[in-house]
C-alpha positions in Angstrom: -5.1 4.8 16.4 -3.4 4.4 20.1 -1.2 1.6 19.9 1.3 2.6 22.1 2.1 0.9 25.4 0.9 -2.7 25.1 4.0 -4.2 26.4 7.2 -3.5 28.1 9.3 -4.2 25.3 7.5 -1.4 23.2 8.4 1.0 26.2 12.1 0.0 25.9 12.1 0.4 22.2 9.8 2.1 20.1 10.0 3.6 16.6 13.5 4.9 15.7 13.5 7.1 12.8 16.6 8.4 11.5 17.4 11.0 8.8 19.5 10.2 5.6 20.2 12.0 2.4 17.4 11.8 0.3 17.4 11.1 -3.7 15.4 13.4 -5.5 14.7 14.8 -9.1 16.9 18.1 -9.9 13.7 20.1 -11.4 16.2 21.5 -13.8 16.9 18.3 -15.3 13.3 16.9 -15.9 10.3 18.2 -17.7 8.0 18.5 -14.2 8.3 17.2 -11.1 4.9 15.9 -11.4 6.0 14.0 -14.8 8.3 11.8 -13.0 6.1 10.7 -10.5 4.1 7.6 -10.1 1.5 5.8 -7.6 3.0 3.0 -5.7 4.1 0.3 -7.7 1.0 -2.3 -6.4 -1.3 0.6 -7.7 0.1 0.6 -11.3 -1.1 -2.8 -11.9 -2.0 -2.7 -15.7 0.4 -2.4 -18.6 -1.3 0.5 -20.0 -0.7 2.1 -16.8 2.5 1.1 -17.0 2.9 2.7 -20.7 1.0 5.9 -19.8 3.7 6.7 -17.2 6.6 6.2 -19.0 5.5 8.3 -21.7 4.7 11.0 -19.4 8.3 11.8 -19.2 11.4 9.2 -20.1 12.8 9.5 -16.6 9.5 8.4 -14.9 10.0 6.7 -11.7 8.1 4.0 -13.0 11.2 2.8 -15.1 12.8 1.8 -12.1 9.7 0.8 -10.0 8.2 -1.4 -12.1 10.8 -2.1 -14.7 9.9 -3.6 -17.8 12.6 -5.4 -19.7 11.1 -9.3 -20.3 12.2 -11.5 -17.8 12.0 -10.4 -14.1 16.3 -10.7 -14.1 16.9 -8.5 -16.9 14.2 -6.0 -15.2 16.0 -6.1 -12.1 19.4 -5.2 -13.8 17.8 -2.8 -16.2 16.4 -0.7 -13.2 19.9 -0.9 -11.4 21.6 0.4 -15.0 18.7 2.9 -15.0 19.3 4.4 -11.3 23.1 4.6 -11.8 22.8 6.5 -15.0 20.3 8.7 -13.6 22.6 9.3 -10.5 25.4 9.9 -13.0 23.6 12.3 -15.1 22.7 14.2 -12.4 18.7 13.7 -13.0 18.7 12.2 -9.5 20.7 14.2 -7.1 21.5 13.6 -3.5 20.9 16.0 -1.0 23.9 17.9 0.9 22.5 16.9 4.3 21.0 14.0 5.9 17.2 14.7 6.8 13.7 13.9 7.9 11.4 15.0 5.2 8.0 16.5 6.3 5.6 15.8 3.5 2.0 17.0 2.8 -1.0 15.9 0.5 -3.9 17.0 -0.4 -6.9 17.2 -2.8 -7.8 21.2 -2.4 -11.4 19.4 -1.7 -10.8 18.8 1.7 -8.9 15.9 2.2 -5.2 16.8 3.6 -2.4 14.2 5.0 0.7 15.2 6.4 3.7 12.9 8.1 7.0 12.6 8.3 9.3 10.6 5.7 12.6 9.0 7.2 14.7 5.6 7.4 13.0 3.6 10.1 14.5 0.8 12.1 13.1 -2.4 10.7 11.5 -4.8 13.6 9.9 -7.9 13.5 6.1 -8.2 14.3 6.9 -9.9 17.3 8.6 -6.9 18.8 5.5 -5.1 18.8 7.0 -2.0 17.4 5.5 -2.3 13.8 2.2 -4.1 13.4 0.9 -5.8 10.0 -2.5 -6.3 9.7 -2.3 -8.4 6.4 -0.7 -11.5 4.9 1.7 -11.5 2.3 2.8 -13.5 -1.3 6.1 -14.7 -1.2 6.6 -14.2 -4.9 5.9 -10.6 -4.6 8.6 -10.5 -1.8 10.9 -12.3 -3.8 10.1 -10.0 -6.6 10.9 -6.9 -4.2 13.6 -8.1 -2.8 15.7 -8.7 -6.1 14.7 -5.1 -7.2 16.2 -3.9 -3.9 18.9 -5.9 -4.1 19.9 -4.7 -7.9 19.6 -1.1 -7.0 20.7 -1.3 -3.5 18.0 1.3 -2.8 14.6 2.0 -1.2 12.9 3.4 -4.0 9.9 4.7 -2.4 8.3 4.7 1.0 6.0 2.7 2.8 2.7 4.6 4.4 2.6 3.8 8.1 0.3 5.1 10.7 0.5 6.1 14.4 -1.8 7.6 17.0 0.4 10.2 19.0 -1.2 13.6 18.5 1.9 14.8 20.5 4.6 17.2 19.7 6.2 15.5 16.5 2.6 16.1 14.8 2.3 19.6 16.1 5.8 20.5 14.5 4.8 18.7 11.6 2.2 21.7 11.3 4.7 24.3 12.2 7.0 23.2 9.1 3.9 23.3 6.7 4.1 27.1 7.1 7.4 27.3 5.8 8.9 27.6 2.3 8.6 23.9 0.8 11.9 22.3 -0.7 9.5 21.3 -3.7 5.3 21.3 -5.0 3.9 19.9 -7.4 0.1 18.9 -9.0 0.0 15.4 -9.9 -2.8 14.6 -12.7 -5.4 13.0 -10.0 -5.5 16.1 -8.6 -3.2 15.8 -5.4 -0.9 18.5 -4.7 2.2 17.5 -2.9 5.2 19.6 -1.0 7.8 18.4 0.7 10.2 19.9 3.3 13.9 18.9 4.2 14.6 19.0 8.5 18.4 18.9 9.1 18.6 21.1 12.2 19.8 18.8 15.1 17.2 20.0 17.6 14.4 19.6 15.4 15.0 16.3 13.9 15.5 15.0 18.0 12.0 16.7 18.9 10.5 14.2 16.3 12.5 11.0 17.2 12.0 11.4 20.9 8.2 11.6 20.3 8.6 8.7 18.7 10.7 6.7 20.5 7.8 5.1 22.5 5.2 4.7 19.8 3.7 2.0 17.8 3.0 2.0 14.1 0.4 0.0 11.6 1.6 -0.6 8.5 -1.3 0.8 6.2 0.3 0.4 2.9 3.8 -1.6 1.8 3.3 -5.1 3.6 5.3 -6.9 1.0 7.8 -4.3 1.0 7.8 -4.2 4.9 8.4 -8.1 4.4 11.1 -7.2 1.7 12.8 -5.1 4.5 12.9 -8.1 7.0 14.3 -10.3 4.4 17.1 -8.3 3.5 18.0 -7.1 6.8 18.3 -10.8 7.9 21.0 -11.3 4.7 23.3 -8.5 6.0 25.3 -8.3 9.0 24.5 -5.7 11.3 24.8 -2.9 11.0 24.2 -1.7 8.0 21.8 0.2 5.6 19.7 -2.6 5.3 18.6 -2.3 9.0 16.5 0.4 8.1 13.8 0.9 5.6 12.2 4.2 3.9 8.6 4.9 5.6 6.1 7.7 5.8 4.6 7.9 9.2 1.2 9.8 9.7 -0.4 10.5 12.6 -4.1 9.9 12.2 -5.0 11.7 15.5 -4.2 14.6 13.1 -4.7 13.3 9.9 -7.1 10.0 9.4 -7.1 8.2 6.6 -9.3 6.9 4.1 -9.7 3.0 4.0 -10.8 1.5 0.8 -11.3 -1.9 -0.6 -9.1 -3.9 -3.5 -11.3 -5.4 -5.6 -10.4 -8.9 -7.4 -10.2 -9.8 -11.3 -10.7 -13.4 -11.8 -9.1 -14.1 -15.3 -10.8 -16.9 -17.3 -13.7 -17.3 -15.4 -17.0 -15.8 -16.9 -19.4 -14.2 -15.0 -22.3 -16.7 -15.6 -19.8 -19.7 -14.7 -19.2 -17.6 -11.5 -22.9 -17.4 -11.0 -23.7 -20.9 -11.6 -21.2 -22.1 -9.1 -23.0 -19.8 -6.1 -26.2 -21.1 -6.7 -27.7 -22.1 -3.9 -24.9 -21.2 -1.6 -25.3 -17.4 -1.3 -28.4 -15.1 -2.5 -28.1 -14.0 -6.0 -29.6 -10.6 -7.2 -29.3 -9.0 -10.9 -28.7 -5.4 -10.5 -29.5 -3.2 -13.7 -28.1 -0.5 -12.5 -24.8 2.3 -12.7 -21.8 1.5 -10.7 -22.6 4.0 -7.9 -25.8 2.9 -7.3 -24.3 -0.8 -7.3 -22.0 0.0 -4.7 -24.8 1.6 -2.7 -26.6 -1.6 -2.6 -23.6 -3.6 -1.7 -23.1 -1.4 1.1 -26.4 -1.7 2.7 -26.2 -5.6 2.2 -22.6 -5.6 4.1 -24.3 -3.9 6.9 -26.0 -7.3 7.4 -23.4 -9.8 6.5 -20.7 -10.8 3.5 -21.8 -9.5 0.5 -20.1 -9.0 -3.2 -20.3 -7.6 -6.3 -19.9 -9.3 -9.1 -19.7 -7.7 -12.9 -17.9 -8.5 -16.0 -21.1 -9.2 -18.1 -22.6 -5.9 -18.6 -24.3 -5.9 -15.4 -24.0 -6.0 -11.7 -24.8 -9.1 -9.8 -25.4 -8.9 -5.9 -24.3 -12.0 -4.1 -24.8 -12.3 -0.1 -26.6 -14.3 2.6 -24.0 -17.2 2.3 -25.0 -20.5 3.7 -24.0 -20.7 7.4 -23.2 -24.5 6.9 -21.0 -23.6 4.0 -19.2 -21.2 6.0 -18.8 -23.5 8.9 -17.2 -26.0 6.6 -14.9 -23.8 4.7 -13.5 -20.6 7.4 -11.3 -22.1 10.0 -12.7 -21.7 13.3 -9.0 -21.1 15.0 -9.0 -17.3 14.5 -11.3 -14.3 16.1 -14.8 -14.1 15.1 -13.9 -10.9 13.5 -11.1 -12.4 11.2 -13.6 -15.3 10.5 -16.3 -12.9 9.4 -14.3 -10.7 7.0 -15.4 -10.3 3.4 -11.8 -11.3 2.9 -11.4 -14.5 4.4 -14.9 -15.6 3.0 -14.1 -14.7 -0.3 -10.4 -16.4 -0.3 -11.4 -19.6 2.2 -15.2 -20.2 0.7 -15.5 -19.0 -2.9 -12.2 -18.8 -4.1 -10.5 -22.1 -2.5 -13.7 -24.0 -2.2 -16.5 -22.7 -4.8 -14.6 -21.3 -7.8 -11.5 -23.4 -7.1 -9.1 -20.7 -8.2 -5.2 -20.2 -6.7 -5.3 -17.1 -5.3 -1.4 -16.7 -5.7 -0.8 -17.2 -9.3 -1.3 -13.8 -11.4 -2.4 -15.8 -14.3 -5.8 -16.4 -12.3 -6.2 -13.2 -10.2 -5.3 -10.0 -9.9 -5.7 -7.2 -7.2 -6.9 -3.5 -8.6 -7.7 -0.8 -6.2 -9.8 1.1 -8.9 -13.1 0.0 -8.8 -14.5 1.2 -12.5 -11.0 -0.3 -14.1 -11.8 -3.7 -12.5 -15.2 -3.4 -14.1 -13.7 -2.6 -17.5 -11.1 -4.8 -17.6 -13.4 -7.7 -16.7 -15.9 -6.8 -19.7 -13.2 -6.3 -21.9 -11.4 -9.7 -21.2 -14.5 -12.0 -20.1 -13.3 -12.6 -16.4 -15.3 -11.7 -13.6 -14.7 -8.7 -11.3 -15.3 -9.1 -7.6 -15.8 -6.0 -5.7 -15.4 -5.7 -2.1 -16.7 -3.6 0.3 -14.1 -1.6 2.7 -13.3 -3.2 6.3 -13.6 -0.4 8.9 -10.2 0.7 9.9 -11.1 -0.3 14.0 -11.3 -4.2 12.8 -8.0 -3.4 11.2 -6.5 -2.1 14.2 -8.1 -4.6 16.7 -7.1 -7.5 14.6 -3.4 -6.1 14.6 -2.9 -5.6 18.1 -4.3 -9.4 18.9 -1.5 -10.3 16.5 -3.7 -11.7 13.8 -3.4 -11.0 9.8 -5.9 -10.6 7.4 -6.2 -12.3 4.0 -4.0 -10.6 1.9 -5.1 -7.3 0.2 -7.7 -6.8 2.2 -7.8 -3.1 2.6 -6.2 0.2 0.7 -5.4 3.1 2.9 -4.6 6.3 1.5 -4.0 8.4 0.3 -0.8 6.7 -0.6 2.7 8.2 -1.0 3.6 9.5 -4.4 6.4 7.4 -5.5 9.4 9.6 -7.1 9.6 12.8 -4.8 12.3 11.1 -2.5 14.3 8.2 -2.6 16.8 6.5 -0.2 20.0 4.9 -2.0 22.4 3.1 0.0 25.8 4.2 -1.8 25.4 7.6 -0.9 
């Protein structure tokens, strides 16, 4: 994904990744490092998921990234109090020197990802240095901003990708042969290792290689938008000029691209199907989930297609009426955007056919796990809308054109585990 060299501004100023004093769990003060980690906050969307992580260890990072105290303001205050208490008690300790952190994930089945965690200079999309590819929801940005203000910390890294295959990527592989700072295996089977790079020469090697490169936001659009908002609230220079990220060179370590599914609350499958009758082709699939997903993939090769679930079966809807699309899809965007499944879902199905407000948690939830989406729809009497993944080259091309996709269009992974290293501003 070679995003470098597309503007003079980028040539003058690219990625600026700085070392920082990482805030990390003291392994002697917690049961296990695996028990205090969590997926990123936006992957833990179910209350039972939060409760499971909380019960795994009283110091699990979910108590900071998804505090549960009744009201939003009480929750942010609780997170700040918890963070400061853990620091005072030595549960979380600050590393003695500023460092860049090399981070490795692998699943033991051939999937390997390595990258560098650091404090990245926050930049506007117009600078062409960090490119977003999805729209964001203002209420989510406001929620994340309140949490970061209260804690004065970046609690988890965003996932950014670039395509360099240069000296930084080669150095990352060299570091991976050293004794790690920490090593743990989480309950999903992923193995995690972390190294601290403090030597000024080695830090400079990484920084110099990144200095003329661009990055694509793979995961963390809302947190990046939060970084931008909080930077604007503070006079520069300040710690808010930078945000915690993991940078992965996809020339060495290609990411997986998966779909993010929708759960429509209060819309039974029968009602959803009744509304699309005559507007889409509808086929009932009495088949297990893997077979239904295969059918969705086949249909997606020919055009827009979705799987609806929640009534014990799967319903493949595809071949939307061209006149319906012409009436509902804006014509001021590139063809690649107009034909996205997410565009058709939001502009045509949600806005026009089902008339569901997409920015209301009371009406719609975004869930990464396919089986969990189906199970919750069946349990709650709603409709699961299963999506087919967008190709990575489509994401990249739209980002380079400055065109953002509908929110929650893609899920890049593997995502960095939360809880391995934090960035606090008071150290």
